[in-house]
N, C-alpha and C positions, 0 to 999 in steps of 0.2 A: 636697473632703472635707466631710463633715457631722458633726454631733454625734450622729447616730443610732447607737445601740448595735448591734453585730453580732448577727444572729439566733443563737439557740442551736440546737445539735443536740439535738432532743427525745428524751429517754429514753423518754417515753411513746409517741412515734411508732415508735421502734425496737422497743419491746415489743409494740406492736400487730402489727407485721410478724412478730415472733418467735413470737407465740402459736401460729400454725398451724405454723410451722417447728419449734417445740419439740415439738409433738405428733407431727408427722411424723417427727421424729428419734428417736422412742421405739424403733423397731425397728432403726434404723441411724443412724450419724452423718450429719447433713445434708451433702450434697456428697461425702462419702467414698464413699458407695454409687454415686455417679455414674460411678465407675471400678471396676466390679466385678471386673475382671481383675487388679487389684492388691490382694493380700491384705495387711492391716496386719501389720507385723512385731511380734515380741514387745516391742520397745521402744515400740510405740504404746500399750501398756497404761498406765493411770494409775499414779502412784506408789503408791497404796494397794494395787494389785494386783501391781505389779512394783517393789519398793522400790529397785531399782538406780538409779532416776532421781533419788535424793536422797542426799546425803552426811551430812546432819544435819537435824534437824527444821526445817522451814520453808525449807530451802536446796535449790533445784532445780538439777540439772545439766542444762543445755540441750545437746542432741545435734546440732542443725543450726544454730541461731542462735548468734551470738557473744554475749558478755555485754552488750556495748553495744547490739546489735540487740534483744536480749530486753528490756533496760531501756526502750529507746525504744518498742518495741511495747507493753509494759505501760502506759506513759504514754498512748499513743494509745488503747488499749483502755479505760483508766480514764476517758477523756473520752467515749468512745462509750457505755459502759454503766457509769456510776459507782455506787459505793455511796451509798445515800441512805436516807431514812426508810422506803422500801418494802422494803429488804433489801440484801444484798451485790450487788456488780457483777461485771464481767467478770474483774477481777484475782483476786478471791476464788474465782471459779468455775474458775480455771486455764485460761482461754481461750488464753493464750500457750503454756502447756504443750501443749495440744491442737495448736496450730499447729506448734510445734516438732516434735512427734512425727510429725504428718501430713506435714511437709516431708521426712521420711525415708521416706515410704511413698506413700500415695495422692495426696498433694499435692506430690510431688517435682518435678513440672513447674513449680511456682511458686517454687522456691528462688531462681533468679536474679532473678525479679521482685521478691522480697523484698529480696535483697541490693542490687540497684540502686535500688529504690524507697525503701528506708529511708535510704540514703546521700543520694539526691536530696532527700528530705524534710528531712533535717538541713541540707543546703546551703541549701535554700529558707528555712528558719527563720533561719539566720545572715544570709543576704543581705537578707531582707525585714523581719526583726524584731531582728536584731543579737545573737541568742543561740541556743543550742541549745533544742530544744523543751522539755526538762524544766526549763530555767532560766527559761522565760517565765511571766508571770502567767497566771492562768486565762483571762482575756478574750482574751489574745493567742493562747493555745493553741487556743481555740475558733475565732478568726478565721483562723488558719493552716489548720485542718482544713476550714473552709468554702472557703478558696481552693483547697485541694487537691481537695475534693469537686466543686466547680463547674468545675474545669479551669483556673482562673486561674493556677495554678502551672506550667502546661505550657510547655515551651520550654527550650532549652539555657541561656538567660540567667537563667532563674528556677529552675533545678535539675533539672527533669524533661525528659528528651529525648522520652519517650513521653507518653501522656495521664496527667496527674495524677489525673483523675477515675477512670480505670480502676484505678489503684493504690488509691485510696480505696475503690472498690467491692469490690475483692478483699479488702482488709483487713477492711472492715465485714462482708462475708459470712462470712469465716473466724472473726471474733470472735463473731458470732452462733452459728455452728456450735459453737465451743468453749464457749460459755456455756449453750446450750440443747440440745446433742446428747446422745447416750447417754454417760454417764460412763465407759464402757469405754475410750473413745478418749482419755482424758486430761483432758478438760474437764468442765464441770458437776460439779465436785468437791463431795462431800457433798450432791449433788442441789440445790444452791442455785438453779440456773437453773430447774429444774422447779418448785421451790417458789415462785419468783418469779412464774411465770405460772400457778401453781396447777394444774399438770399432775399428775394423781394417779398416774401411772406405768403401766408395761406390764402388761396383763392378757391372758393367752392365752385366757381364757374369761371371759365376763361373764354372770353369773346375772341373773335378773329383779331381785333385790334390789340387786345392784351397779349395774344400769342405773338403777334408781330413785334410788339415792344419788348417782350421777353427775349425773343431770338436776337434782337438787336442790342440787347443789354441796356435798354432804356426804360424798363419797367420800374417805376418808383416803389419803394417799399411801403407796405401799408401798416406795418407795425401793429399787427393784430395777433393775439393768441388764437390757436385753433379752436379753443373752447369759447371764444366769443360768438361762434356760429352755433345756432340752435340744433343743427343736424348732427352734431357730435354727441354721442351717447353720454349720458350722465349716470353716475352710480349712486345707490343709496348708501350713505355712510352710517347714519344712526337709525337702527331699526325702531328704536323707541319713539323717535320724533318723525321718522320718515324723511328726515332732512336730506336733500339731494346735494350732491357736490360733484364737480367735474371728475369724470373717470376716464379710463383709456379704452 
């Protein structure tokens, strides 16, 4: 053992990687569009567009995650992209709401990976640090995440039967999607993710004046979902009613 402080997971490095992802997510949620055959269900809409997702102001009803799973996932997301002097983080963006809704639709194949991975993560925290993740001090939370990211938590005796690194990569990818993807899918609430990376929003046509403003960094954000535009294709959700809902 040494007195060397554990390295931190760099928010700046995360945002560098998310800049391109956030811009690419303008027309569709990152990763969700990777499975175009699966149309998002009405429940996938963010609470502002579909208020059934909340029972009271600030209180979200999770549809796929249990309350404990959602709380743990929020704590992890808060370490990955925390709120700081640059602006709100993943929790304020509703990244976990996005993940929860997507687990009932386009990311449904990851539901068991979340159930088993979050349980293994909590077991590893208890066995290696003596407490649940949310009860650990900041430095221990970071060091646990580094263990999981690097695969050091892999193995039945440490909590993960599969690759802990694969679990970390999945969660990190989905937190980025929920923070910087199109707000239609439940994340990037109030456009905080796009504002964080200074993404000006979706434009279906760009005039010379807009192009000049964009290049000069002076283009004001329009705070619009891609699905506010009629030319984005919409998918049939209910064959019985022929109800249409935004798709990718």
